N, C-alpha and C positions, 0 to 999 in steps of 0.2 A: 941241509938245514936251509930254510926260505930266510929272504931278507926280513919278512914280515916275523916270523920267530922268534929272529935275532934281536928283534925293535924291545917285542916282547918281553924278551929274557932282560934285554939291558936297561929296560925299567923297572924290573922285579930286583935287577941287582941295587939299584940306587935305592929301591925301597925299603930292601934289606940293610940295607949299610946304615939308612937313616934310625933303622931300627934297633941297628945294633951301637950304634952313635949315642941313642937315647938311652940305651942301658947301661951304655959303659957312663954317661955323662956324673951318675954319683961318686963317681971314683976320678974323673976328672977333676969335677969341679969341687971346691970346699962343699960344706954344709950350709946349706940357702941357699945357694947359687943354681940347682937343678932347674931346669924346667918345671916339674911341679910343683916345685918350692914358690918358682915364680909367679906361678899359676894365682896360688894361696896368699902367698905376699899381695901381688896386687889387687885381691877382693880383700881382705884382711888389712890393708893401711889405710884404706878408704875407712873403714870403722875404727882402728885404730890412734886417728887424730883427736878421737872424743876420748880416748882414753890415758892419758898421759901422767893425770893427777896420779899419783901413788900406784901407777898400774893398774888403774881402775878396771875392773870386769877381766881383766886377763887370765886372773887365777879361776875362775869356774864358769864353765864353757857353757854353750846351748844347752847341749846333753843332758847336763847334772840339773842345770834350771830346770828342763822341761820333767824329767826325773821329778824333782822338789815338787814342782807344780799338780802333777800328777796324785801325788802321795798326799800333799795337801786339798786336794778337792774331794780323796779316798776321803780323809779321814773327816771333812766335812758334811759326809753323802748320807749317813743314816746311824743306825743305833753304834754308839761309841765303842764297847767291847766288839762288835763283829767288823767294824770296819777298823778299828786298830789293829786287829790280828791283820785286815789283808794288807795295812799299811807295811807295818810290819815284812810280808810276804814279800813286798815290793822294794825295802829298803835292804833286805838280806845282803841281794847281788851286790848291793854297792860298797855293802863290808869287806867284800875281798879284797886281801892285800896289793893282788894281782891288779886291780881298779887305779891305782894309784892314791895318794897320799889328800890330795885335792878331792878325792870322790869318797874316798873315807871320812875327814872330815865333814864333808855333805851330809852324809850318812848317821852320822853323831848328831847332826841339829835335827835332823830331821827324827829320829830317835827322842828328844829331846820333846821336839814337838807332839811326841806319839802320846809321851808322860810316862815313856822309858826309860827316867832318867840314870837309872843306876849303869845300866846299859851301854848309854850311851857315854858317860863319866868312863865306864872302862874304855870302850873305843877308845876315847880320846886319850887317854895314858897309854895306849898301845901304839896308838900315831904317834904322837910327839917323842915315845921312847926310839923308835923307827929312825923318824927325821933326823933327830938329836945324833943319832950314829951314822948316817948318812943324810948330812945335811943336803949335799946336790940332789936329794931324790924327790926333792921339793920346792917352787918358787923362793925367791929370796923372804918376801913376807911372811910365809907359810906359821913358821914358829909362833911368830907372836898373833896373830889370829886363832892360832890352835889354842892359844893359853889362855887369850880373850874367852874362846867360847868356852873351854873347859873351865873357866871361874863364873861366866853366865850361867852355864848346866848347874853347877854346884849351888847358886844361888836361887836357882828355881827349883831345886830338889830340896835345900835348907837355908831358907832365907837370910834365919839371924846369926848363919855361921856366914855369910858374903858379906864382901865389899859391893858398892855399889860402880858400875861403870861411868866412867866418864866421859866426859864428851867428846875428848880427843881419840879417846879408846874406842866409841861407836864411831866415829867416822872415818877413824881407819877400817874397822870392820865393814862399814858398807863399803868403801870403798876397794879393798880388796874380794871381796865374796861378794858384793853387790846385793843382788836378790836372797841370798841364806843371811849375809848378817844384818838385813832388817829382819829377816823371819825372825832369828834368833833373837835380836830384841827384842822384839815385840812379843815372842812366846814366854820373856821371863817379864818383860813391863808394857802391858798393852799398849799396843799404839793406834788410836781408832782410825787413823789416817789410810796407814797401810795393812790394819784387816778390811777395811771399805774398800780398797785396791784389790785385796787378795780376794776377794768375796765375788770381785769381777770379774777378777781373772781366771777363777775356777768356774763360775759362767761359761765365758767366753771359751775356754778349753771345752768343756764340756758339748758345748753349741760347735764349736767346731768338729772337731774327732765324729761327734752325732752326722754331721751336714755332710763330710765326706766321706764317713764310710754307707750312708744313703748314695751319694752319688757313685759311687764306686759299685756298690751293691746292684743297684738297676743297671745301671752298664754294665755290668757282667754278664749281667744273667743274659739282656741283648746282644752279646757281644758272642757270648756263647752259643746263641741260635742262631746269630749270622754265621761263623764258622761253619756248625755243619750245615747250613744254606750252600755256601762256598765250596765245602767238601763236595757235597751230591753235584754241585755242578761242575765242580772239577771232573771227577769222577766220569763225570756223563759226557764230557767233552764239552760242556756249555757253557767255560767261563772264557771269557776273552782273552784275547794274545797279544796286547801291545807291544810287548817286548818282541816279537816273532819279526819285526817291519827289520827290513834290511838296516844296519847300521854304516856309516859313511866316518867313523869314527874309531875303527877298533885298535887303531895302531895309537891314535893319540891318548884313549882313556886312561893307560896304565902310566902312560908319561904325565898326565895330569895330574895325576894322584900323588905319582912320586912329586911332582912339581911342590904341589901343596903341601905332603908332607915335609921336604927340605926346608920349604920357606917359614914354615908352621913353627919349625927347631930351630931356626937360626932366628927369627925373632924370638921364639920363647930365650932362649940364649942370652941375645941383646937383653931383653927386660929384665930377666935375671941379675947380669953383674949391673947394670944401671940403677938397679934397685938395692944392690948389695954398696955397692961402691956412693950412692946418693943418702945412704941411710934412707929415712922413711920417706917418701914422698906425700910430697903438700897436694892441697884441694881435688880437684877431679884428675889429675895426670894418671894415677892407679887406674882409674876407668875405662878413660881413652886409649891408654896400653893393651889393658886388655879387651877393649872392641878393637884396635887396630891389628890385635894378633890374629883374633878370629877372622877379622874382614880381607885384609892386605893379603894374604894365601891363593884368595880365588884368584888371583890376575893369574895364577896358574892355568885357567881354564883357556887362556890366551893361545897356550901351546895350540888346540887345534888350527889357529887362525897360522902360525909360521908352519903347520902340514899343508895347509890352503884349503883347509874344508872351513865355509860357511859359517861367520856365528851363527846365524840362524839353524845352521845343519846342526852344532855344537850343541846348541840350547835342546833344539827337538832331543839329540839324544840323550843328554844327563834327565831331560826330564823338564825341562823348563817351558813348558807348554800350560798351556788349557785346558789339553783333555777334552772331554763330553762339555765344555764348557766351564767358566770358574767357579759361577757359584754355586754350580754342582757339585765339583769337587770341594770346593770350601766345604758344603753341609756334609758332605761324604768322608771328609776327615774327623768329624765326632764319631761316626761308625767306627771309624779306622781305631779310633782312641780305645772304642769300647771294645772291640774285639782282642785290645792289649791286656784288655786287664785279667782273662783267662788265661795266658801266657806269661804275666806278670805275676801269677798265683803259682804256675810250675816255676817260674827261676826264684819265686821266694821259698818254697819246698827245696831244691835242690842248696840255697844257700844255707837254708838252716842244717841241713844235713852236711855242707862243708865244715860250716861253724863248728860242729860235734866232733870233727875232725883232722880240723888244723887247730896248729897252735896259735896263741894269743895271740901274737907280732903278728901272724900271716891273715886271719880273723876281723881285725883291728880294722873298721872301718868308718869311714867319715869325710865328709866334705867342706870346704871353707865358707861355703856360702850361708848357711844356718848361721855360723859365729858371726859373719859381716854383718847380716838381719838385724840378728837379734841385739849388736851395737849401734845401728847406723841410723842415721836423722832420716826423715818420712823421703826429703829429697835423696837420698840415697838409696833408699828402698824402692823409688820408684823408679832408681837408674839401674839397679841390679834385677829389678820384673823385666824393663826391656829387654835388657842382655840376658834373661833364662826363657821369654818369650816370644821375643823376636829375632834378636840376633842370632842364637845358637842352634835354633831349631831351621832357621835358615841355610847357614853354612854348614852344619852337620847332614843335613838332607841334600844337596847338592853335590857334598863329597863322596859320604858313604853309600847312600840309597842312588842317586844321578852317578855318577861314578862309579866308583869301588863295585856296587853290586852288580851294576848292567854293566862292567866289563867281567867280571866273574862269571856273569851268566853267558854271554859270548862265549868263551873260553870252553864253555862247559855247556854249550847247545847237545851237543852227539850224545852225553849219555842222557837226554830224552829231558822232557819238560821237569818232572818231577824230582829226579836225583840232581837236575842241573838246577831246581830252586832252592832245593835243602842247602847244598853243597855251597852255593854263592850266599845264601842267606844267613847261613851256620858263619862263613867265613868272615864275612862285611861288618856280623854282628859283634863277632868276637872282637874284633879290632876297635871296631866302633867303644863297646865295652871296656876293655883296656886299656885305652889313654883317656878314661875320666880319672878322676882323683879320688874315688872313695874306696879303692881296695879292692884286693882279689873276692872278696867277700858279695862284693854288687854286682862281678860280672855276671854271673847267670839270672838277676835281675833285669840290667842295663840291655844283657843280649837279645832277652824275650821281649823286649820293651821293640831293640831294633829289630828282630823279625819279624812281628807285626807291620812295622813300616815297610819293611822290604816285600810281605804279603801285600800291600797296598800298592804298591810302585810296581811290582809283575800285575797285577790284575790292573792298576788304571794308568797306566804310562805314566801319567804326568806326577810330578812332586805334591803339587798343592795340598791335596789332602794328607799325605807324611807330614808337610810344614805346619798343617793346620793341628793335627793330632798329636805331633809333638812339643808345639808351641803352647796347645791345651794342655797336655798332661805336666809340663812346665811352670806352666800358670796356677796350677789347683794346689800343685805341692809348696810354691814358692807362696802364694796368697794363705796357704795352710801354715809355713813355719811365720808368717808375717804374723799371724793371730795369734800364734801362740809364744810369740815374742814380745807379742802388746802388754 
């Protein structure tokens, strides 16, 4: 075995050791101290600073609120009987016991909103009985909220047999159920201010989804056409080969990735320990720590200098150059995003199939960002938007498309361009998707997105178009979440 082969194997030994440590941290550290928990805490603690009184907003999450807004928009969208039937179809999955007591409570409120008072009351009785038998299955304030909601549902069904809600109970309901609390109260006792805001929210919801859908549709059609053109060029041998150039950092690339992984893991553990020891962090410290945990591990790029490779050469080999011109690469980034849409659709189909095969525990997916955006101030939302649109794309493209994909392409060159590209793209994309906190179900979707970025790296050489496509995608999704949270 040559010295270079031993070096590469040594780097991968470090990478595998980091992966093993990462997977074992749930057993080593107490609950709430694992790196994935720290990433969520660093984001959620910012929003949590505004939710101290009565655990405000902590019971109902963004997902349930969005479902509620969609149902309310359906109820307001056409003939009463037809819309009610459609709304009930949307509510039914939320009534499943496996969804949890809070989601079941939200579903009962939506049933009352739809005029299904008897069914809503029956569901509330069942939820209250379950939580009374197992109080730990729901938040501490749940039973009080549930009993208030049950009283309001009965009041809506038979006003003569009910007692008016006190101002204290109304405030408690709004504090703990947030939007759903206001919806329940206004359903029983019409609140013109809330109903006016709800109408505006419904309009924004419809406009946001139609705008997002229109952009995705047009971009997806164009992206499909461009993928066909790329395939024809590839088959005819007319596609550029920027990665065929000699690489001077072949031995250092795996060590750069190993160094980045190790530094990221160490910083994540440190942040987890700081968060749990200090309790809730205040001010902008959580976001600062989140940014630091993203950026500081890029110091691993300096490993190339330790091996005697110039900084200019390191940058060139990982794609930190202007390619065919900065603005040309920048504009091409939007084409890259368009080519990702058909791949995302394929990834979503795979995810749907997996959701049917996996257990609920494995198929549960979510990300702390929507919850943080829903509870955050506009200032915090702007910072989160910066992290999603600028910081994350730059760092992740350097690490995964610049370093890892390039390394995998280099060690598999002998397989031929087609097989080498597919193997390197699938490998780096899987790692990219797996480290994100959305869960197993999102791995095919994020992996498909990463595969499109690998294709851009393969055909352009420069990372600029990948960063632009990545940032545009994150920005579009984050802006949609902000619109839906408003």
